[in-house]
N, C-alpha and C positions, 0 to 999 in steps of 0.2 A: 661468378660465373652464371652465363645470361642461360643458362637451362635450368639452372634452381630457382630463378626466380618469381615461379610461379607456386612452386610448393612452403615460398617464406610468403608471398601476400598471401596463400589458403592457410597457414600457420599464426597468421596478424589478422585476419578475420577470423578465425574462430575462436582465438584469444577474445575478441573483441566482446563477441557472441556470448560467452561463456558467462563474461565480468557481468553485459548487457542484462543477461538473464539472471545470477545471480542477484544485481544491484535488484532490480524491479523483484524478484520477492522479498530480498530483506524489507525494503515499503512494504510490502502487501502484507508479510504476515506480522512484521514488528510493532505494526501501527494499534497503537492501545487505546480507546475510546476512553474518557472522561465519562463515568458515570454521575449522570448532575442529577438523577432522578432520587435517586434516595436519600441526596443533600437540601431535595425540597418539598418541602411540606406541602400534602395536597387538600386545599382546604375548600371548599366546596362552600358558597355560598344560597343557603335553600329557603326558597321564595313559598309563604304562604300564601295562597292563593287567597282571598275569602269573594267569595262567591252572593 
């Protein structure tokens, strides 16, 4: 029925928006940072100034 087509398009649009929001939040919150500072030793070369 052509009268029901706008409702069908609206449901499809809402479905796509919900999937997009779910994927965006999954991508944002599920990202794990690799902690590279603990594996690296901080070595500073001390400079002896001789005036």
